[in-house]
Each structure stands twice: as C-alpha cells, then as structure tokens.
N, C-alpha and C positions, 0 to 999 in steps of 0.2 A: 347542340348537338356538336357544332363546328369546335366548340370549346373544349369538350370533353374528347373528340378524336385528336384534338391538338396536343393533349398532355399526355397521349398514348406512347409508350415505348414501344420496340419490337419486343420485348418480353411480355409486355399486358397481350400483344395480339397473340404471340405464342400461347399465352395462359390459356386466352379464349377460345383458340384453336382446341385445347387439350379439352376443356369443360364437355367437347360435344361427345369425346370417348370414338366408340367404336359405330355409334350411329349416324349412318351415312344419311340418311332422311333428314336429321336435324340442320345437318350440316348442309343440304341441298338447299331446305327452306331458309336457312339464315341468310345464305348466299344470295339467294333469289329475291328475297325482301331486302337485302342491302342494296342490291344491284338495283333494285326499281326506284327504293327511297331516293338513291344517290342521285338517278337519273331525274327524279321528279325536282329533286330538290335546285339541281344544275337548270334543269328547265323553267322555273320560277323565277331565276334572280331575287334571290332573298334581298339583297343590298341593292340600293339604286344603281345605275351604269357609270354614275361619277364616282361613285365611290371605289375607286381603280385598289387602293391597298387593301379595303374587306373584301374585294372578289376577289384578288390576286393570295390574299391571305388562306380565303377559303380554299380556292384551287390548289394551293399548295397541301391542305389537310388532306381534300380528298382522295390527291393524286397519291398520296403517300399512303392513305389506306385500301385505295382500290390495286396498289400495286402490293399491299401486303395481303389482301383477298384472291389477287391472281396466283400469286405465290401457291396459295392452297389450291385453287382451281387446278394448276399447271402439276400439282403433286400427287391428288387425289383423283382427279375427274378428266385427265386427257388422254390415258391410254383406252382402247376400244373395250375393255371389259367393263370400265366405270364410267364411260363417256355420259354426260347428260347435255343431250341437245339443247332443252329451254334454259338451261343454265347458263351456256357458253352463247346461245343466242342473247339472252339478256347482260351477259359482259359486253357484248361487241355493241349491242345498243348503247349501253351506256357509255364505251370508248367513243362511239361516234358522237353521243350528245356532249361529252367531256369537249372534246377537239373542237366541235362546230358551235360551241357556246359565245356567244356575242361579246361576251368580257374578253375574250381571246384573240378577238379580230383585231388585230391590230392597225389594220388600214383603215378603220372608221375612227380611231383617235388623231389628236394634231399631232404635227411632226415633231413638237414639244414633248407631249406626254408620250407619245411612242419611244423617242429617246430614253426618257427616263427609266421607261418598263424594258425596254431593252439593255440598260446599263443596270440594272437591278442584279 
C-alpha cells in the first residue's frame, strides 16, 4: 500500500476524489475507512523500530495522503450543513496516532541517529 501511495501524484488524488461524484455517503465511507486503516497501520509498526529509513519513508507517504484527504475534508465537511462528527473524530484520532507514534519520538534514539534524522 505504501508503494502505491508513494507513486500517486496530486492529479491521482484529484481523480480519485472526482470518481465519487456527488455521492456524499461514498466520500464519507471512503474517508472513514481510510482514516481507520491508516491509524491501524501506524499503530502496528509495519517495519522494525531500527529500520529508520523505511519508517520515515512510510511516514512521509502517509502524511502526504493524509494532507490530501484533509483538504477534501475541509472542503466538503467543515461547514455546519455538511459537518460529519464521526469523520472529524476519526481524523483527529489519526492525527494523534501519527504524531505520537514511536518512530517519531526522537528522544528515544541515540544522539548520533537523532542528528542524522534531523539533518535529513
């Protein structure tokens, strides 16, 4: 999945969004399932802790996808008439899981590894 998301460009995300058309429930279902799936993948540590480069690459890919979906969330579900509480709840749970994941806690790394990560 990370490999597929890594290859996606902005126009791929735009095309994906257009495929939903006017079906609001389809967009909500897609975003809900995507946010839950990302949260589960982030929480399970797909790669071992010491595979820093792979963990960083996965985080970069996921963050890009999350930002693309957050843009759709802001455009379609932020105003009071279209607000989806559970969708926003899942988004914020994903954000917290992403920000607090073990692979982003630099204080747990050696000073040499921490320096290399910060210099990238």
